[in-house]
N, C-alpha and C positions, 0 to 999 in steps of 0.2 A: 504494500500500500504506500510505502514511503515514510517520510519522517513524521512523527507525531509530536505536536507541540508539548513542551515541558508541562504546562499547566494541565493538559489533558492526561498526559502520561502519569503524572503524580497523583491523580485521583485515587482514593483508597479502594479497598477490596469490594466495597459495596457496588462499585461500577466495574463490570467485567470488561474483558478485552474487546468483545464485539461492540459493546456500547461505546467504548473509547474510539474505536475505528469509525463508528457512525458519527460521533461528534467531530472527529477530524475531517471526515468526508463533508460534513455540513460546512465546516470552516473553509475547506478547499473550494467548495462551490460558491460560497459567499465571496471569497477573494477573486475568483474568476469573474463573477458578476460585477464586482466593483471595478476591476481592471477594465472590463469592456465598457462599463458606464463612463469611466474617465476617458477612454479612447474615443467613445462616441461624442462626448462633450468637446474634446479637443478638436476632433475633425469638424464638428459643426462650427466652432469658433474660427478655425482656420479658413473654412469655406466662406463664412460670412465676411471675414476680413478681406480675403482675396476678391470676393465679389464686390464689396464696397469700394476697394481700391480701383478695381477695373472700371466700375461704373463712374467713379470720379474722373478717372483718366479719359474715358470716352466723352464725358460731358465737357471737360476742359480742353482736350486736344482735338476733338472731332466736331462735336455738336456746336459749341460756342463759335468757333471760327467760321463754320459753314452753315450757320443757322438759316441763311437765305435760300439754301437749296437742299431739299431732302435727298435728291439724287446724288449730290456730292457726298453727303453723309454716308449713305449706303455704299457708294463706290469706294470711298476711302476705307471704310470699315472692312469691306470684303477683299480689298486688294492688299491687305497687310497680313502676312502669315503669322505674326505675333498675336493678332486678335484671335485667329483660329486656334492657335496653341492654348491661349488662356481660356477660351470657351471650352475646349476639350478638357483642360485641366480641371476647371470648375465642375464640369459634368462628371468627370471621373471621381472627384472628391464627393460629389453628391451620391454617386453609386456606392462609394466606399462607406458613406454614412448609412445608407440603406442596408448594406451587408452587415456592418458592425451592429446596427440596431437590431437586426434579426438575430444575430448571435447573442446579443445582450438579453433579448427577450427569452431566448431558449435557456440561457444560463440562469436567468431569474426564475424561470419555471422549475428548473432542476433543483435550484437552491430551496425554493419554496417546498418542493416535493419532499426533499430529505428532511427539512424541518418538520413538516407535517407527519412524516413517518416516525420520527423520534417522539413527537408529542403523542401520536396515536399508540405507539408501542410502549410508552413509559410505564404503564401498569404491568407489562410483562418484563420490562428491563429492570425495574425495581419492585420486586414482588412483596417482600417482607416490610412490615411497618418501620423497622429501623432503616431499611434501605430507602423507604419513601422520603425520610428526612434527608438522606444523602442526595436524593433527586433534587430537592430544593437547593442544596448547596451547589450541585452541578449546574443547574439552570442559571443560578445567580452568577456563578463564575463565568459561564459562557456569555452571559449578557455583559458583565463587567469587563472581562478581558478582551472579548472578540466582537462585541455588539451583535451577537446571535441571539435572537429572542426565541426561546423555546416555550414560553408561557402561553402564547396564543398563536393560532394558525393563520390569522390574517396577515397579509403582506404589509 
């Protein structure tokens, strides 16, 4: 499975190895979701920045000096390879945003599913009354250390 976080590994005997692996798996899914969420935000900001800069450039360099002739504006825009490159770049970034957002949504669904599985199986994972008290400690530790909420199933 890979490396288990120290806080999860150090849980006492009331939490078995299978449960520890489930907790680690939920943390892995959360981290993947957060990474994709950051990547999506960064791509959106980069695309917005480039689009804004390009539109300002078009306004200042093409539209203002040639405002008397729409034909000139279109001709100048279409005759410059740089414009085509920037349009393709912005379109590619938009496609990248769509791709990363799809992956982010899938990662969020998987993260939510493993959280719900832990919550649903908690009665089986901590069967004894003394273990049930340990469950509260585990849930609190996951919330405090890793911001993984195992108390409620809602996203």
